[in-house]
C-alpha positions as CSV (number, residue, x, y, z in Angstrom):
1,M,-48.2,51.1,30.7
2,E,-50.9,48.8,32.1
3,H,-50.3,46.8,35.2
4,A,-50.4,43.4,33.5
5,L,-47.8,44.5,30.9
6,K,-45.5,45.9,33.7
7,A,-45.8,42.6,35.6
8,E,-44.9,40.6,32.4
9,V,-41.9,42.8,31.7
10,K,-40.8,42.5,35.3
11,K,-41.0,38.7,35.1
12,E,-39.0,38.6,31.9
13,I,-36.3,40.9,33.3
14,N,-36.1,38.8,36.5
15,R,-35.5,35.7,34.2
16,I,-32.6,37.6,32.6
17,V,-31.2,38.5,36.0
18,D,-31.5,34.8,37.2
19,L,-29.6,33.7,34.0
20,M,-26.9,36.3,34.6
21,I,-26.5,35.0,38.2
22,Q,-26.2,31.5,36.8
23,A,-23.7,32.6,34.2
24,D,-21.5,34.3,36.9
25,S,-21.6,31.1,39.0
26,I,-20.6,29.0,36.0
27,R,-17.7,31.4,35.2
28,E,-16.5,31.1,38.8
29,S,-16.7,27.3,38.7
30,I,-14.8,27.2,35.4
31,A,-12.1,29.5,36.9
32,E,-11.8,27.2,40.0
33,L,-11.5,24.1,37.7
34,K,-8.8,25.7,35.7
35,K,-6.9,26.6,38.8
36,D,-7.2,23.0,40.1
37,I,-6.0,21.6,36.8
38,K,-3.1,24.0,36.8
39,N,-2.1,23.1,40.4
40,E,-2.6,19.3,39.9
41,Y,-0.9,18.9,36.5
42,A,1.2,22.1,36.1
43,I,-0.6,23.1,32.9
44,P,-0.8,26.9,32.3
45,V,-4.3,28.3,32.5
46,T,-4.0,29.8,29.0
47,T,-3.3,26.3,27.7
48,I,-6.2,24.8,29.6
49,T,-8.5,27.5,28.2
50,K,-7.2,27.1,24.6
51,V,-7.6,23.3,24.7
52,A,-11.1,23.5,26.1
53,T,-12.1,26.2,23.5
54,I,-10.7,24.1,20.6
55,I,-12.6,21.0,21.9
56,R,-15.8,23.0,22.3
57,K,-15.6,24.6,18.9
58,Q,-14.1,21.5,17.2
59,N,-11.7,23.7,15.2
60,L,-8.3,22.2,15.7
61,D,-7.6,22.4,11.9
62,E,-8.3,26.1,11.9
63,E,-6.0,26.6,14.9
64,E,-3.2,24.7,13.2
65,Q,-3.6,26.8,10.1
66,K,-3.3,30.0,12.2
67,W,-0.2,28.7,13.9
68,D,1.4,27.6,10.6
69,E,0.9,31.2,9.3
70,I,2.3,32.6,12.5
71,K,5.3,30.3,12.3
72,E,5.9,31.4,8.7
73,W,5.8,35.1,9.7
74,V,8.2,34.4,12.6
75,D,10.6,32.7,10.2
76,I,10.4,35.6,7.8
77,C,10.9,38.2,10.5
78,S,13.7,36.3,12.3
């Protein structure tokens, strides 16, 4: 492999590494925010995560349909 190609690949790999580092930092920040919200408002982390995910995906209707189906099965099995 020629030197210029190696340098180009190295540069691209380093860009990936930089993005991975940023992603780790973002995950840590999100975890800290969830913890702060939990402590401040007594909301479980799972609830915080679910609400944020629903808002991000804009899929409340789908989630409600899933819960309706789950409730139906609980009724059947109870």
